[in-house]
KEGU-30979 format. One line per field, with one value per residue (C-alpha): residue number from 1; x, y, z. Coordinates in steps of 0.2 Angstrom, whole numbers. Layout:
REM KEGU-30979
resi <- NUM | ... $
X <- X | ... $
Y <- Y | ... $
Z <- Z | ... $
END
This chain:
REM KEGU-30979
resi <- 1 | 2 | 3 | 4 | 5 | 6 | 7 | 8 | 9 | 10 | 11 | 12 | 13 | 14 | 15 | 16 | 17 | 18 | 19 | 20 | 21 | 22 | 23 | 24 | 25 | 26 | 27 | 28 | 29 | 30 | 31 | 32 | 33 | 34 | 35 | 36 | 37 | 38 | 39 | 40 | 41 | 42 | 43 | 44 | 45 | 46 | 47 | 48 | 49 | 50 | 51 | 52 | 53 | 54 | 55 | 56 | 57 | 58 | 59 | 60 | 61 | 62 | 63 | 64 | 65 | 66 | 67 | 68 | 69 | 70 | 71 | 72 | 73 | 74 | 75 | 76 | 77 | 78 | 79 | 80 | 81 | 82 | 83 | 84 | 85 | 86 | 87 | 88 | 89 | 90 | 91 | 92 | 93 | 94 | 95 | 96 | 97 | 98 | 99 | 100 | 101 | 102 | 103 | 104 | 105 | 106 | 107 | 108 | 109 | 110 | 111 | 112 | 113 | 114 | 115 | 116 | 117 | 118 | 119 | 120 | 121 | 122 | 123 | 124 | 125 | 126 | 127 | 128 | 129 | 130 | 131 | 132 | 133 | 134 | 135 | 136 | 137 | 138 | 139 | 140 | 141 | 142 | 143 | 144 | 145 | 146 | 147 | 148 | 149 | 150 | 151 | 152 | 153 | 154 | 155 | 156 | 157 | 158 | 159 | 160 | 161 | 162 | 163 | 164 | 165 | 166 | 167 | 168 | 169 | 170 | 171 | 172 | 173 | 174 | 175 | 176 | 177 | 178 | 179 | 180 | 181 | 182 | 183 | 184 | 185 | 186 | 187 | 188 | 189 | 190 | 191 | 192 | 193 | 194 | 195 | 196 | 197 | 198 | 199 | 200 | 201 | 202 | 203 | 204 | 205 | 206 | 207 | 208 | 209 | 210 | 211 | 212 | 213 | 214 | 215 | 216 | 217 | 218 | 219 | 220 | 221 | 222 | 223 | 224 | 225 | 226 | 227 | 228 | 229 | 230 | 231 | 232 | 233 | 234 | 235 | 236 | 237 | 238 | 239 | 240 | 241 | 242 | 243 | 244 | 245 | 246 | 247 | 248 | 249 | 250 | 251 | 252 | 253 | 254 | 255 | 256 | 257 | 258 | 259 | 260 | 261 | 262 | 263 | 264 | 265 | 266 | 267 | 268 | 269 | 270 | 271 | 272 | 273 | 274 | 275 | 276 | 277 | 278 | 279 | 280 | 281 | 282 | 283 | 284 | 285 | 286 | 287 | 288 | 289 | 290 | 291 | 292 | 293 | 294 | 295 | 296 | 297 | 298 | 299 | 300 | 301 | 302 | 303 | 304 | 305 | 306 | 307 | 308 | 309 | 310 | 311 | 312 | 313 | 314 | 315 | 316 | 317 | 318 | 319 | 320 | 321 | 322 | 323 | 324 | 325 | 326 | 327 | 328 | 329 | 330 | 331 | 332 | 333 | 334 | 335 | 336 | 337 | 338 | 339 | 340 | 341 | 342 | 343 | 344 | 345 | 346 | 347 | 348 | 349 | 350 | 351 | 352 | 353 | 354 | 355 | 356 | 357 | 358 | 359 | 360 | 361 | 362 | 363 | 364 | 365 | 366 | 367 | 368 | 369 | 370 | 371 | 372 | 373 | 374 | 375 | 376 | 377 | 378 | 379 | 380 | 381 | 382 | 383 | 384 | 385 | 386 | 387 | 388 | 389 | 390 | 391 | 392 | 393 | 394 | 395 | 396 | 397 | 398 | 399 | 400 | 401 | 402 | 403 | 404 | 405 | 406 | 407 | 408 | 409 | 410 $
X <- 1693 | 1694 | 1695 | 1677 | 1671 | 1680 | 1672 | 1655 | 1658 | 1662 | 1646 | 1635 | 1642 | 1641 | 1623 | 1617 | 1624 | 1618 | 1600 | 1597 | 1601 | 1619 | 1627 | 1636 | 1652 | 1653 | 1647 | 1661 | 1674 | 1668 | 1670 | 1687 | 1693 | 1686 | 1695 | 1711 | 1709 | 1706 | 1722 | 1716 | 1710 | 1691 | 1682 | 1663 | 1652 | 1635 | 1619 | 1601 | 1596 | 1613 | 1630 | 1645 | 1662 | 1678 | 1693 | 1711 | 1726 | 1740 | 1727 | 1718 | 1701 | 1685 | 1668 | 1653 | 1636 | 1621 | 1604 | 1602 | 1590 | 1593 | 1575 | 1575 | 1581 | 1586 | 1600 | 1601 | 1607 | 1619 | 1627 | 1628 | 1637 | 1649 | 1653 | 1656 | 1668 | 1678 | 1679 | 1684 | 1698 | 1704 | 1706 | 1692 | 1681 | 1686 | 1680 | 1669 | 1661 | 1659 | 1649 | 1637 | 1636 | 1631 | 1618 | 1610 | 1610 | 1602 | 1587 | 1586 | 1568 | 1563 | 1555 | 1539 | 1522 | 1516 | 1532 | 1531 | 1513 | 1516 | 1531 | 1520 | 1506 | 1517 | 1528 | 1514 | 1507 | 1525 | 1525 | 1508 | 1514 | 1529 | 1517 | 1505 | 1491 | 1480 | 1466 | 1467 | 1453 | 1464 | 1479 | 1469 | 1463 | 1481 | 1487 | 1473 | 1475 | 1494 | 1492 | 1479 | 1491 | 1505 | 1495 | 1489 | 1507 | 1513 | 1498 | 1501 | 1519 | 1514 | 1505 | 1513 | 1531 | 1526 | 1536 | 1522 | 1506 | 1510 | 1513 | 1498 | 1486 | 1492 | 1490 | 1473 | 1467 | 1474 | 1465 | 1448 | 1451 | 1456 | 1441 | 1429 | 1438 | 1434 | 1416 | 1413 | 1423 | 1437 | 1451 | 1459 | 1462 | 1479 | 1472 | 1485 | 1474 | 1476 | 1494 | 1504 | 1500 | 1507 | 1523 | 1529 | 1529 | 1540 | 1557 | 1569 | 1584 | 1582 | 1582 | 1597 | 1607 | 1602 | 1609 | 1625 | 1628 | 1626 | 1638 | 1651 | 1649 | 1639 | 1626 | 1617 | 1615 | 1610 | 1597 | 1590 | 1588 | 1580 | 1568 | 1563 | 1560 | 1550 | 1539 | 1536 | 1530 | 1519 | 1511 | 1508 | 1501 | 1490 | 1483 | 1481 | 1472 | 1461 | 1456 | 1451 | 1442 | 1431 | 1422 | 1423 | 1438 | 1454 | 1471 | 1475 | 1491 | 1501 | 1508 | 1507 | 1511 | 1509 | 1522 | 1524 | 1534 | 1552 | 1550 | 1536 | 1545 | 1561 | 1551 | 1541 | 1557 | 1565 | 1550 | 1550 | 1568 | 1564 | 1550 | 1560 | 1574 | 1561 | 1556 | 1574 | 1577 | 1591 | 1599 | 1593 | 1610 | 1612 | 1597 | 1604 | 1615 | 1602 | 1589 | 1600 | 1607 | 1590 | 1583 | 1597 | 1595 | 1577 | 1580 | 1593 | 1580 | 1566 | 1578 | 1582 | 1564 | 1556 | 1568 | 1579 | 1566 | 1575 | 1567 | 1563 | 1578 | 1590 | 1584 | 1586 | 1603 | 1609 | 1601 | 1609 | 1626 | 1627 | 1620 | 1633 | 1648 | 1643 | 1638 | 1653 | 1664 | 1653 | 1651 | 1670 | 1674 | 1661 | 1661 | 1642 | 1635 | 1633 | 1617 | 1609 | 1612 | 1612 | 1596 | 1585 | 1591 | 1585 | 1572 | 1558 | 1563 | 1559 | 1547 | 1533 | 1519 | 1526 | 1527 | 1509 | 1504 | 1513 | 1504 | 1487 | 1490 | 1495 | 1479 | 1468 | 1477 | 1469 | 1452 | 1449 | 1438 | 1451 | 1466 | 1472 | 1488 | 1487 | 1486 | 1500 | 1511 | 1507 | 1510 | 1527 | 1531 | 1528 | 1538 | 1552 | 1553 | 1552 | 1567 | 1577 | 1575 | 1581 | 1596 | 1600 | 1598 | 1609 | 1623 | 1621 | 1625 | 1639 | 1649 | 1655 | 1658 | 1668 | 1678 | 1682 | 1687 | 1698 | 1707 | 1710 | 1717 | 1729 $
Y <- -514 | -498 | -482 | -478 | -495 | -492 | -475 | -483 | -495 | -482 | -472 | -487 | -492 | -474 | -473 | -488 | -481 | -463 | -467 | -479 | -469 | -470 | -453 | -443 | -444 | -463 | -464 | -453 | -463 | -479 | -472 | -465 | -482 | -491 | -478 | -481 | -500 | -498 | -488 | -471 | -455 | -451 | -437 | -438 | -423 | -427 | -416 | -419 | -429 | -432 | -440 | -434 | -443 | -435 | -447 | -442 | -451 | -448 | -447 | -432 | -430 | -439 | -433 | -445 | -443 | -453 | -449 | -451 | -444 | -449 | -451 | -469 | -479 | -498 | -503 | -520 | -513 | -502 | -516 | -527 | -514 | -510 | -529 | -529 | -514 | -525 | -540 | -529 | -520 | -536 | -545 | -558 | -550 | -545 | -528 | -536 | -547 | -532 | -523 | -538 | -539 | -520 | -523 | -537 | -527 | -512 | -523 | -532 | -531 | -522 | -530 | -540 | -532 | -542 | -539 | -520 | -519 | -528 | -517 | -501 | -507 | -513 | -497 | -486 | -495 | -494 | -475 | -474 | -482 | -470 | -456 | -463 | -472 | -479 | -489 | -506 | -500 | -485 | -496 | -508 | -493 | -487 | -504 | -506 | -488 | -490 | -507 | -501 | -486 | -497 | -507 | -491 | -485 | -502 | -502 | -484 | -488 | -499 | -486 | -469 | -464 | -447 | -447 | -437 | -447 | -462 | -452 | -441 | -455 | -465 | -449 | -445 | -462 | -460 | -444 | -451 | -466 | -453 | -442 | -457 | -462 | -444 | -445 | -461 | -456 | -469 | -456 | -445 | -427 | -431 | -438 | -453 | -463 | -450 | -445 | -461 | -470 | -454 | -453 | -469 | -459 | -445 | -446 | -446 | -452 | -438 | -425 | -432 | -435 | -417 | -410 | -420 | -413 | -396 | -399 | -405 | -390 | -398 | -383 | -386 | -405 | -403 | -390 | -401 | -416 | -405 | -397 | -415 | -420 | -405 | -407 | -425 | -419 | -406 | -419 | -430 | -415 | -410 | -428 | -429 | -412 | -415 | -432 | -425 | -410 | -421 | -427 | -411 | -415 | -406 | -409 | -400 | -389 | -391 | -406 | -422 | -435 | -442 | -448 | -467 | -479 | -482 | -500 | -497 | -483 | -494 | -510 | -500 | -491 | -508 | -513 | -497 | -499 | -517 | -510 | -495 | -507 | -517 | -500 | -497 | -515 | -518 | -535 | -545 | -549 | -530 | -529 | -533 | -517 | -504 | -512 | -513 | -495 | -488 | -495 | -488 | -471 | -470 | -475 | -460 | -449 | -454 | -450 | -433 | -429 | -436 | -437 | -422 | -411 | -408 | -401 | -412 | -406 | -409 | -426 | -431 | -423 | -434 | -450 | -447 | -442 | -459 | -468 | -459 | -463 | -482 | -485 | -476 | -488 | -503 | -498 | -497 | -513 | -524 | -515 | -510 | -495 | -482 | -475 | -493 | -495 | -477 | -470 | -484 | -482 | -464 | -461 | -465 | -448 | -438 | -424 | -429 | -425 | -407 | -405 | -410 | -399 | -384 | -387 | -388 | -372 | -363 | -369 | -363 | -346 | -343 | -342 | -326 | -333 | -345 | -333 | -330 | -327 | -344 | -353 | -342 | -346 | -365 | -366 | -357 | -368 | -384 | -378 | -372 | -389 | -398 | -388 | -389 | -407 | -411 | -400 | -408 | -426 | -421 | -414 | -428 | -441 | -431 | -424 | -441 | -447 | -433 | -433 | -452 | -450 | -435 | -445 | -460 | -449 | -440 $
Z <- 1120 | 1110 | 1118 | 1114 | 1121 | 1137 | 1138 | 1135 | 1149 | 1161 | 1156 | 1158 | 1175 | 1181 | 1175 | 1184 | 1200 | 1197 | 1192 | 1206 | 1222 | 1225 | 1231 | 1218 | 1227 | 1228 | 1210 | 1204 | 1215 | 1207 | 1189 | 1193 | 1200 | 1184 | 1173 | 1182 | 1180 | 1161 | 1160 | 1155 | 1163 | 1163 | 1171 | 1174 | 1173 | 1181 | 1177 | 1180 | 1165 | 1158 | 1162 | 1152 | 1152 | 1145 | 1142 | 1139 | 1132 | 1120 | 1106 | 1114 | 1122 | 1119 | 1126 | 1127 | 1135 | 1140 | 1146 | 1165 | 1178 | 1196 | 1200 | 1206 | 1220 | 1218 | 1230 | 1224 | 1207 | 1216 | 1226 | 1211 | 1201 | 1215 | 1216 | 1197 | 1199 | 1212 | 1201 | 1186 | 1195 | 1204 | 1187 | 1190 | 1176 | 1158 | 1152 | 1139 | 1151 | 1163 | 1150 | 1148 | 1167 | 1169 | 1155 | 1165 | 1181 | 1173 | 1168 | 1185 | 1191 | 1207 | 1222 | 1217 | 1219 | 1233 | 1243 | 1239 | 1244 | 1260 | 1264 | 1261 | 1272 | 1286 | 1285 | 1286 | 1301 | 1309 | 1306 | 1314 | 1330 | 1330 | 1329 | 1342 | 1334 | 1348 | 1340 | 1331 | 1318 | 1313 | 1311 | 1300 | 1289 | 1288 | 1282 | 1269 | 1263 | 1261 | 1253 | 1240 | 1236 | 1233 | 1221 | 1212 | 1210 | 1202 | 1191 | 1185 | 1182 | 1168 | 1159 | 1163 | 1165 | 1173 | 1190 | 1199 | 1194 | 1206 | 1222 | 1218 | 1215 | 1230 | 1241 | 1234 | 1239 | 1256 | 1258 | 1253 | 1265 | 1279 | 1275 | 1277 | 1293 | 1299 | 1294 | 1303 | 1318 | 1315 | 1315 | 1329 | 1327 | 1321 | 1305 | 1305 | 1294 | 1280 | 1284 | 1287 | 1270 | 1263 | 1273 | 1265 | 1248 | 1254 | 1244 | 1258 | 1248 | 1236 | 1250 | 1258 | 1241 | 1236 | 1253 | 1252 | 1234 | 1241 | 1255 | 1243 | 1232 | 1218 | 1218 | 1201 | 1204 | 1223 | 1219 | 1205 | 1217 | 1230 | 1217 | 1212 | 1230 | 1234 | 1218 | 1224 | 1241 | 1232 | 1222 | 1238 | 1248 | 1233 | 1232 | 1251 | 1253 | 1238 | 1244 | 1261 | 1254 | 1242 | 1258 | 1268 | 1279 | 1282 | 1289 | 1306 | 1307 | 1322 | 1332 | 1323 | 1335 | 1353 | 1365 | 1364 | 1375 | 1371 | 1367 | 1355 | 1346 | 1344 | 1338 | 1326 | 1320 | 1316 | 1306 | 1296 | 1292 | 1285 | 1275 | 1268 | 1263 | 1253 | 1244 | 1240 | 1234 | 1246 | 1247 | 1261 | 1268 | 1271 | 1282 | 1299 | 1300 | 1295 | 1306 | 1322 | 1319 | 1315 | 1331 | 1341 | 1332 | 1336 | 1354 | 1355 | 1347 | 1359 | 1374 | 1367 | 1363 | 1378 | 1392 | 1388 | 1380 | 1364 | 1348 | 1333 | 1323 | 1337 | 1340 | 1322 | 1322 | 1336 | 1329 | 1312 | 1319 | 1327 | 1311 | 1300 | 1312 | 1313 | 1296 | 1288 | 1296 | 1292 | 1274 | 1272 | 1282 | 1273 | 1256 | 1257 | 1248 | 1262 | 1253 | 1255 | 1273 | 1279 | 1271 | 1276 | 1294 | 1295 | 1282 | 1294 | 1303 | 1287 | 1293 | 1281 | 1293 | 1296 | 1277 | 1275 | 1289 | 1281 | 1265 | 1274 | 1283 | 1267 | 1259 | 1274 | 1274 | 1257 | 1266 | 1274 | 1287 | 1293 | 1292 | 1310 | 1318 | 1327 | 1310 | 1302 | 1317 | 1316 | 1297 | 1299 | 1314 | 1303 | 1289 | 1300 | 1308 | 1291 | 1284 | 1300 | 1302 | 1284 | 1287 | 1304 | 1296 | 1282 | 1293 | 1305 | 1291 | 1282 | 1296 | 1303 | 1285 | 1280 | 1297 | 1295 | 1277 | 1282 | 1295 | 1284 | 1271 | 1283 $
END
């Protein structure tokens, strides 16, 4: 291969990892490994919307670029690309064949619509169980609302590339269904019928990847990822609150869950992990580890919150600390993408309900008749819990990973 062809191979390989949810650090490590295997030095510069590669040899420097926005999550493509890297560097795959393999991986279809719909519906019900749903009718409404939202998202994806239309439309539908449930007294004051179908829309991997980039000093990219994730949450919150308001309902600000038995929390967490793995198109052979570790993490979180009286961020930190320690070793031992097994294990702990509660409080504060110190305090509390929980989850995942990498390097 010519120098330009090798540079294009590195760009294509890096792009597949970058736009499908792999962490920036692991993406750059894979690119560095491939460049070493191809016999020249390459430096990748990741930006939101673009990847640049600078190659150096005796002939000088060559800079190439390709459009790439890290707005998707498809862990099957990530795993297949990393497997191609292994085969290329082990000499089992020629560079020209590797380019063809990367092109096929980049065009691989996501999970089929029926499976995606079933996962959205089952995941929303599992989250409802974790948050304390009590009535079968409410669970059935959550299942139907989330399934309809998934179908709407897949349908809109055929006609629009706007990254905010899908979550907004699904949340709007969930808000309308939730408002109908309130009108006919089929929903509790927690409004789980409206909230839980929206929680499966929260972009957990983008929050976590953004925080990981910030912790590794990639300020511009980390900030861009977080802004993207926040804008998705804004679109979800807008759709949810608008759907509720159309029929005269609202979302309460304050505690968004009830205490559930340990066995119920753990089983529901396992189901949620499976469903999020389907969202992320994770290979089926990887499911046992995130399911087992995710159930263990939720058990530890339940003990911290219920038995020890810890706060929500503290419980999330403890759970993610265990997940980070176990799955860092697992990903190294069995060569699995950490993002594929790590994010699915903990993303059900994302504080989506607190984000929506904060958004509802901010809207209510615009009404002078509702503006009270109690409402202001509840809104601030929801926002603080959401921010601190995301920080706690990010630190919990990254600290064991950095520690283990440091020990191995020493």
